[in-house]
N, C-alpha and C positions, 0 to 999 in steps of 0.2 A: 255593646249590649244590645243594640237593635238587630245586628247580624244574628246574635245568639237566640233571640226571641224568634226570628224569621225561621232559623234552623230547628227550633223546637216545633213550630208549627208545621213545617215540611215533614219532619219525622212522625209527628202525629198523624198527618194525612197519609203518609205511607202505612202507618199502622191500621188506620181505618181501611185503606185499600186491601191490606192482607186479610183483615177481619171479614171483609165482604167476600173474599175468595173461597170462603168455606162451601159455598154452593156451586163453585166453578169445577166440572168434572175434567176439563182438559188439563188441569195442573195437578202436580203430584201434592196431596195434602200434607204429607210429613214434612216437606221443605216450607210449605206455607206456614205450618205450625211453628217451626223453627224460627223462621225469619220473623214471624209475628212476636214471638217471645223475645228475641234478640232486640226487635224494635222497642218493645216495651221496656226492656232493661236499659237501652240505650236512652230512651226518653226520660227515664228515672234518673239515671246517673247524671243526664246533662241539666236537669232541673236541680239536683242536689249540687252539683259542681257550680252552676250559676248562682245559686244562693250562698254557697260557702264563699265564692269569690267576692260577692258584694259584702259579705260579713267581714271578710279579711280587708278588702280595702276601705270600709267605713270606720270599723272599730278597732282594728289592730295594726294601723299605720299611724307614724307620727307626722308632723308637718311637712317633711321632705319626702314622704311617700315610701319610706323604707319600713319594712315589718319590724315592730319593736320586739315582741317576744315570740318564742316558739318557733323560731326560724327552721330550726333543723327538723322539728316534728312536723311541721307543715310540708317541708321539702320531703320528708320520709313518707308522708301520707299521700302526697301527689305521686311519688315513685310507685307506690304499691297500687295506686289507682291507674297509673300508666300501664303497669304490667298486666293488670286485670283486663284493662280495655285492649291490649293487643290480643290477648286470648279471645275476648269477645268479637273483635273485629275479625280475627282469623276464622272464627265459625261463621261469622256473617257472610264473609267473601266466599266461603266454601259453599254454604247453604245457597247463596245467590246464584252461584255457578250451577249448582245441581237444579235449582228452581228453573233457570234458564233453559238448561239443557233437556229437561224431562217434559217441558211445556209442549204442547201440541201445536203444530203449525198454525192451523185455522183457529186460533181461540180468541173469540170475541169478548168473552167474559173477563178476560185478563188484560185486554188491551186498553190501557189507561196510561196517563202521563206519569202516574206514579211508579209503574213498572220500570220506566226509564230512570226516574230518580232513585229507585233502589239500585238500579244498575250503576248509576253515577256515584251513590254511596260506596257501593263496592269498590270501584276504581280509586276512589278517595281514601277509602280505608286502606287499601293496598299501599298508597303512597305514604300514609301516616305510620303503617307497620314498618316500611323500609326506613323511613326517617327516624323511628324510635330505635330501631336497631343500630342505625349509624350512630346516633347519638350516644346509646349505650356502650357502643364500642369506644367511642371517644372519652367517655366518663371512665371506663374501665382502664383506659391508658393513662388517664390523668385524673384521678380522683380529687385532686385539689380544686379543679375548676368548679366543683359544686359549691364551695363555700367562699369563693373569692368574688368580690363586687367591685368591679372596675368602675371608675368614675366616667361618666359619659364624655367629659370633656378632657380626659387624661388625668393622671395621677397628680394631687395636689397636696399630698403629704398627709401623715396620719392625724394631725390635729386641725384639719381644714374645716370640718363641720363644728368643731368646738369654737374656733376663732370666727367663723362666719356668724354663728349664733350670738357670740359675745359682742361683736361689732354691730349687729343689727339691733340687739338690745340697747346698746349705749347711744344709738343714734335717736332713739325715741325720746 
């Protein structure tokens, strides 16, 4: 959770950097505006997904950490969000490339550490896109892997959790 908050702060600082570039004449303002809008969208979706994750982990899990209800609906919602984010990330990567290639060489107003963070974001997003495509291909080949939940310590039988809870209650 701390990593998510630090990530949100960095995305916000990149957004502020892009907002301050409106006075800079050596960068193409079209790509600055696009990147600024995408950063704002990423910031908003990150906050929403962080809040959603907290809500799910606090209110919708049982004592053993598994989601009690709406498992398929949550999976479907996260799948739609992932597809949407792949499209957003693709635009971000393209706009970052165009931003860097149209920037003037001696551009003092755009030289900040945030520029390099935006480049880092684009590289990270390329890796996420490739990983998402790879995962999508694996799921397309074997859709049953979406709904299977292997036990971390191996298969213990279909009545393991019932027996575990029953034994735990009887010891009290």
